[in-house]
Z-matrix of the N, CA and C atoms (Angstrom, degrees):
N
C 1 1.442
C 2 1.519 1 110.39
N 3 1.267 2 119.01 1 134.62
C 4 1.509 3 123.93 2 174.94
C 5 1.500 4 107.63 3 -104.54
N 6 1.333 5 117.46 4 118.79
C 7 1.476 6 117.86 5 -178.60
C 8 1.561 7 111.19 6 -74.69
N 9 1.288 8 115.78 7 138.97
C 10 1.475 9 122.33 8 178.75
C 11 1.542 10 107.97 9 -100.53
N 12 1.317 11 117.21 10 112.07
C 13 1.492 12 120.63 11 -175.77
C 14 1.518 13 108.80 12 -102.81
N 15 1.315 14 121.33 13 -31.76
C 16 1.460 15 120.60 14 -170.98
C 17 1.519 16 111.11 15 -98.20
N 18 1.317 17 116.89 16 -63.06
C 19 1.464 18 122.32 17 -176.54
C 20 1.523 19 108.45 18 -93.71
N 21 1.350 20 115.96 19 88.90
C 22 1.424 21 118.94 20 -174.59
C 23 1.503 22 115.35 21 -109.54
N 24 1.330 23 116.35 22 13.57
C 25 1.475 24 118.33 23 179.70
C 26 1.500 25 109.71 24 -76.33
N 27 1.372 26 116.36 25 135.41
C 28 1.463 27 123.64 26 177.77
C 29 1.511 28 114.04 27 62.01
N 30 1.320 29 117.98 28 26.54
C 31 1.470 30 122.39 29 178.40
C 32 1.523 31 106.43 30 -108.51
N 33 1.344 32 114.20 31 127.38
C 34 1.464 33 118.91 32 -179.10
C 35 1.500 34 113.18 33 -70.84
N 36 1.313 35 116.34 34 162.11
C 37 1.432 36 123.26 35 179.41
C 38 1.497 37 109.43 36 -94.35
N 39 1.318 38 116.56 37 147.29
C 40 1.466 39 121.04 38 179.81
C 41 1.506 40 108.24 39 -144.57
N 42 1.349 41 117.68 40 145.51
C 43 1.453 42 118.26 41 179.70
C 44 1.518 43 112.24 42 -73.26
N 45 1.295 44 120.62 43 -15.25
C 46 1.464 45 121.83 44 178.52
C 47 1.528 46 111.72 45 -69.96
N 48 1.343 47 117.96 46 -16.91
C 49 1.493 48 121.48 47 178.14
C 50 1.499 49 111.97 48 -79.16
N 51 1.335 50 117.81 49 -9.89
C 52 1.494 51 120.34 50 -179.08
C 53 1.539 52 111.49 51 -67.19
N 54 1.318 53 115.64 52 -18.53
C 55 1.483 54 121.63 53 176.37
C 56 1.519 55 109.09 54 -63.08
N 57 1.317 56 118.25 55 -30.20
C 58 1.457 57 122.29 56 -178.62
C 59 1.540 58 111.83 57 -104.86
N 60 1.331 59 115.57 58 15.65
C 61 1.473 60 122.13 59 -176.65
C 62 1.520 61 113.45 60 59.02
N 63 1.330 62 115.31 61 33.07
C 64 1.487 63 121.94 62 176.26
C 65 1.517 64 108.31 63 -123.24
N 66 1.297 65 117.63 64 173.89
C 67 1.413 66 121.29 65 177.32
C 68 1.538 67 111.72 66 -121.23
N 69 1.319 68 118.80 67 -14.61
C 70 1.441 69 121.35 68 -178.33
C 71 1.538 70 110.48 69 -113.25
N 72 1.317 71 115.64 70 133.16
C 73 1.489 72 118.15 71 -178.83
C 74 1.546 73 108.92 72 -163.00
N 75 1.289 74 114.18 73 162.08
C 76 1.462 75 121.19 74 177.30
C 77 1.511 76 110.53 75 -141.74
N 78 1.305 77 117.05 76 177.06
C 79 1.442 78 124.60 77 177.86
C 80 1.492 79 108.46 78 -121.81
N 81 1.382 80 117.59 79 87.73
C 82 1.455 81 121.62 80 -175.75
C 83 1.511 82 114.59 81 -76.41
N 84 1.349 83 115.93 82 88.83
C 85 1.479 84 121.46 83 -175.42
C 86 1.528 85 111.32 84 -67.14
N 87 1.350 86 116.74 85 -41.96
C 88 1.469 87 118.34 86 -176.37
C 89 1.543 88 111.47 87 -66.87
N 90 1.330 89 116.31 88 -42.24
C 91 1.484 90 119.01 89 178.83
C 92 1.502 91 111.57 90 -66.43
N 93 1.343 92 116.86 91 -36.59
C 94 1.461 93 121.34 92 179.15
C 95 1.511 94 111.30 93 -63.30
N 96 1.386 95 116.48 94 -39.58
C 97 1.441 96 121.91 95 -179.49
C 98 1.534 97 107.88 96 -62.70
N 99 1.327 98 117.33 97 -43.66
C 100 1.434 99 122.25 98 -176.39
C 101 1.536 100 109.74 99 -63.99
N 102 1.290 101 116.90 100 -43.53
C 103 1.473 102 120.87 101 -178.94
C 104 1.522 103 110.53 102 -68.63
N 105 1.345 104 117.34 103 -36.24
C 106 1.481 105 118.83 104 174.75
C 107 1.501 106 112.50 105 -64.17
N 108 1.368 107 115.47 106 -37.08
C 109 1.471 108 119.51 107 175.94
C 110 1.511 109 111.09 108 -64.59
N 111 1.359 110 117.77 109 -38.51
C 112 1.460 111 119.90 110 179.95
C 113 1.587 112 109.60 111 -67.39
N 114 1.328 113 115.43 112 -36.49
C 115 1.463 114 118.39 113 178.65
C 116 1.529 115 111.70 114 -67.05
N 117 1.309 116 116.26 115 -39.26
C 118 1.472 117 118.81 116 176.04
C 119 1.502 118 111.67 117 -65.70
N 120 1.323 119 117.18 118 -39.64
C 121 1.474 120 121.06 119 176.49
C 122 1.484 121 109.95 120 -62.13
N 123 1.340 122 118.32 121 -43.34
C 124 1.453 123 120.73 122 -178.92
C 125 1.542 124 111.24 123 -66.01
N 126 1.335 125 115.97 124 -35.11
C 127 1.451 126 120.03 125 178.23
C 128 1.513 127 111.06 126 -65.93
N 129 1.345 128 117.27 127 -42.01
C 130 1.446 129 119.86 128 179.29
C 131 1.539 130 112.00 129 -68.97
N 132 1.368 131 116.03 130 -33.00
C 133 1.459 132 119.16 131 174.60
C 134 1.503 133 111.14 132 -64.34
N 135 1.345 134 116.14 133 -37.74
C 136 1.470 135 120.86 134 -178.13
C 137 1.527 136 108.37 135 -70.38
N 138 1.309 137 119.30 136 -36.86
C 139 1.453 138 120.59 137 177.10
C 140 1.492 139 111.25 138 -66.07
N 141 1.330 140 117.86 139 -36.67
C 142 1.465 141 123.17 140 178.62
C 143 1.538 142 109.41 141 -65.98
N 144 1.343 143 117.82 142 -33.83
C 145 1.461 144 121.17 143 179.76
C 146 1.531 145 113.30 144 -90.44
N 147 1.346 146 114.42 145 12.36
C 148 1.483 147 120.63 146 177.13
C 149 1.523 148 113.28 147 60.30
N 150 1.312 149 115.62 148 38.59
C 151 1.507 150 120.73 149 175.25
C 152 1.548 151 109.37 150 -97.66
N 153 1.256 152 116.25 151 156.99
C 154 1.453 153 122.44 152 176.27
C 155 1.539 154 109.17 153 -80.08
N 156 1.330 155 116.03 154 109.52
C 157 1.425 156 119.61 155 -176.24
C 158 1.501 157 114.53 156 -73.97
N 159 1.303 158 117.67 157 -15.67
C 160 1.500 159 119.44 158 178.73
C 161 1.514 160 110.33 159 -78.20
N 162 1.321 161 118.80 160 -21.45
C 163 1.498 162 120.58 161 -177.94
C 164 1.554 163 111.25 162 -102.46
N 165 1.304 164 119.97 163 10.31
C 166 1.479 165 121.32 164 177.71
C 167 1.518 166 110.26 165 -74.19
N 168 1.311 167 114.44 166 138.50
C 169 1.506 168 121.40 167 173.98
C 170 1.503 169 108.67 168 -131.64
N 171 1.277 170 115.61 169 146.56
C 172 1.494 171 120.71 170 175.89
C 173 1.507 172 108.22 171 -80.30
N 174 1.330 173 116.20 172 116.51
C 175 1.455 174 119.80 173 179.30
C 176 1.522 175 112.52 174 -96.98
N 177 1.328 176 118.15 175 -23.74
C 178 1.473 177 120.81 176 179.75
C 179 1.511 178 109.09 177 -152.10
N 180 1.303 179 116.77 178 136.09
C 181 1.487 180 120.92 179 172.02
C 182 1.530 181 106.68 180 -143.05
N 183 1.342 182 114.06 181 132.04
C 184 1.471 183 119.48 182 -176.75
C 185 1.531 184 108.16 183 -143.40
N 186 1.330 185 114.75 184 138.96
C 187 1.465 186 120.18 185 176.04
C 188 1.511 187 106.26 186 -120.36
N 189 1.355 188 116.54 187 124.73
C 190 1.454 189 120.82 188 179.35
C 191 1.492 190 109.48 189 -127.84
N 192 1.319 191 116.06 190 162.33
C 193 1.467 192 121.55 191 -176.66
C 194 1.512 193 110.51 192 -75.84
N 195 1.347 194 116.78 193 144.22
C 196 1.428 195 124.96 194 173.71
C 197 1.504 196 111.96 195 -106.89
N 198 1.313 197 116.23 196 172.90
C 199 1.451 198 119.23 197 179.13
C 200 1.520 199 109.46 198 -68.59
N 201 1.310 200 115.97 199 134.03
C 202 1.489 201 121.33 200 -175.63
C 203 1.523 202 109.36 201 -77.10
N 204 1.345 203 112.99 202 143.88
C 205 1.425 204 120.25 203 174.61
C 206 1.525 205 110.90 204 -86.38
N 207 1.330 206 115.17 205 135.83
C 208 1.487 207 117.72 206 -174.22
C 209 1.467 208 109.77 207 -108.73
N 210 1.337 209 116.25 208 124.71
C 211 1.464 210 122.91 209 170.63
C 212 1.528 211 106.82 210 -132.04
N 213 1.299 212 116.76 211 179.54
C 214 1.445 213 119.42 212 176.70
C 215 1.477 214 111.56 213 -137.30
N 216 1.300 215 116.01 214 147.66
C 217 1.426 216 124.14 215 177.51
C 218 1.524 217 110.98 216 -116.91
N 219 1.247 218 115.93 217 141.07
C 220 1.521 219 120.27 218 -174.00
C 221 1.533 220 107.93 219 -97.27
N 222 1.370 221 113.91 220 131.50
C 223 1.442 222 121.58 221 -175.14
C 224 1.538 223 109.30 222 -111.52
N 225 1.276 224 113.21 223 -176.65
C 226 1.491 225 117.35 224 -179.88
C 227 1.528 226 110.43 225 -73.07
N 228 1.313 227 112.94 226 157.04
C 229 1.491 228 123.71 227 177.41
C 230 1.535 229 113.26 228 61.03
N 231 1.359 230 115.76 229 33.49
C 232 1.464 231 122.01 230 173.86
C 233 1.520 232 114.80 231 73.91
N 234 1.348 233 116.33 232 18.85
C 235 1.467 234 116.57 233 179.75
C 236 1.559 235 108.80 234 -92.93
N 237 1.356 236 113.20 235 160.75
C 238 1.470 237 120.49 236 -179.91
C 239 1.504 238 107.62 237 -131.96
N 240 1.294 239 118.16 238 132.39
C 241 1.455 240 122.15 239 177.05
C 242 1.551 241 110.24 240 -117.95
N 243 1.328 242 113.83 241 159.98
C 244 1.514 243 119.19 242 178.96
C 245 1.499 244 106.73 243 -74.60
N 246 1.361 245 115.70 244 145.21
C 247 1.458 246 122.66 245 178.20
C 248 1.521 247 104.59 246 -133.44
N 249 1.345 248 114.69 247 88.17
C 250 1.441 249 121.10 248 -172.55
C 251 1.527 250 112.05 249 -98.13
N 252 1.347 251 115.06 250 153.97
C 253 1.466 252 119.11 251 169.19
C 254 1.508 253 108.83 252 -118.90
N 255 1.293 254 117.19 253 155.86
C 256 1.477 255 122.84 254 -173.23
C 257 1.528 256 110.87 255 -120.43
N 258 1.347 257 116.97 256 82.79
C 259 1.473 258 117.50 257 177.71
C 260 1.500 259 111.78 258 -79.13
N 261 1.317 260 114.57 259 175.92
C 262 1.521 261 118.65 260 -178.02
C 263 1.525 262 108.57 261 -146.93
N 264 1.332 263 114.65 262 159.62
C 265 1.424 264 122.51 263 172.72
C 266 1.544 265 108.00 264 -105.59
N 267 1.387 266 114.65 265 131.78
C 268 1.435 267 118.85 266 -179.92
C 269 1.544 268 107.25 267 -113.72
N 270 1.307 269 116.86 268 124.42
C 271 1.424 270 122.97 269 -176.77
C 272 1.535 271 107.26 270 -115.22
N 273 1.353 272 116.26 271 122.62
C 274 1.466 273 120.54 272 -177.21
C 275 1.538 274 109.53 273 -134.11
N 276 1.342 275 115.50 274 128.73
C 277 1.465 276 120.28 275 179.54
C 278 1.519 277 107.08 276 -117.19
N 279 1.343 278 114.39 277 129.26
C 280 1.489 279 121.19 278 176.39
C 281 1.489 280 109.05 279 -118.28
N 282 1.316 281 116.43 280 141.71
C 283 1.463 282 121.62 281 177.01
C 284 1.490 283 109.55 282 -129.38
N 285 1.338 284 116.55 283 151.86
C 286 1.416 285 120.32 284 178.70
C 287 1.538 286 107.37 285 -85.36
N 288 1.360 287 114.83 286 123.04
C 289 1.449 288 119.18 287 -177.28
C 290 1.495 289 110.63 288 -74.80
N 291 1.325 290 116.26 289 128.10
C 292 1.445 291 122.02 290 179.30
C 293 1.529 292 110.37 291 -82.95
N 294 1.243 293 115.33 292 144.94
C 295 1.472 294 121.28 293 -179.87
C 296 1.522 295 109.20 294 -71.90
N 297 1.303 296 116.75 295 137.23
C 298 1.432 297 121.09 296 -177.19
C 299 1.564 298 109.08 297 -77.12
N 300 1.309 299 115.79 298 131.96
C 301 1.463 300 124.19 299 178.36
C 302 1.499 301 107.53 300 -108.29
N 303 1.312 302 116.66 301 127.74
C 304 1.461 303 121.97 302 -179.82
C 305 1.536 304 108.84 303 -74.96
N 306 1.305 305 114.45 304 138.03
C 307 1.439 306 120.72 305 177.94
C 308 1.507 307 108.82 306 -77.41
N 309 1.338 308 118.30 307 131.34
C 310 1.498 309 119.23 308 178.97
C 311 1.478 310 112.55 309 -66.18
N 312 1.292 311 117.03 310 137.39
C 313 1.453 312 120.79 311 -178.33
C 314 1.546 313 110.67 312 -75.94
N 315 1.308 314 117.09 313 131.77
C 316 1.445 315 121.12 314 179.91
C 317 1.518 316 109.80 315 -100.04
N 318 1.273 317 116.96 316 147.64
C 319 1.463 318 121.32 317 178.61
C 320 1.534 319 109.46 318 -73.08
N 321 1.316 320 113.31 319 131.99
C 322 1.468 321 116.82 320 -179.48
C 323 1.528 322 106.05 321 -86.93
N 324 1.372 323 114.78 322 119.39
C 325 1.427 324 120.74 323 178.14
C 326 1.545 325 110.24 324 -87.41
N 327 1.320 326 116.52 325 145.63
C 328 1.434 327 120.39 326 177.24
C 329 1.518 328 110.70 327 -67.20
N 330 1.285 329 117.55 328 137.80
C 331 1.497 330 118.38 329 -179.92
C 332 1.512 331 109.79 330 -79.27
N 333 1.275 332 113.29 331 140.09
C 334 1.489 333 118.36 332 178.54
C 335 1.536 334 108.74 333 -96.51
N 336 1.267 335 114.02 334 124.11
C 337 1.438 336 119.93 335 178.36
C 338 1.528 337 109.01 336 -101.25
N 339 1.306 338 116.55 337 125.47
C 340 1.466 339 120.32 338 179.76
C 341 1.516 340 109.07 339 -114.96
N 342 1.311 341 115.13 340 152.76
C 343 1.429 342 120.91 341 179.08
C 344 1.475 343 112.01 342 -91.58
């Protein structure tokens, strides 16, 4: 379940959203398919660039609004209404995670105090 925090109008309540301390949530199948396609595309791009795909991590992901497409639909009595679609831009950055190297322990020398 994906909790809906901002646009909550006409969204039903579900007990699965209690995990996120919310009451409204949905299961966006279409959006999830698009994001999975983007991840597969990013993985194939990483393979092409000779990166290790097992160590890739998502460092940034952002969805922003794109310019709306304008069409029109014809109504009764000769009227015309707008028929808009709302596309978006998805920005995703992946980085190859570096393996952690332990810092060698240094011997602590006693401090010499002089007068």
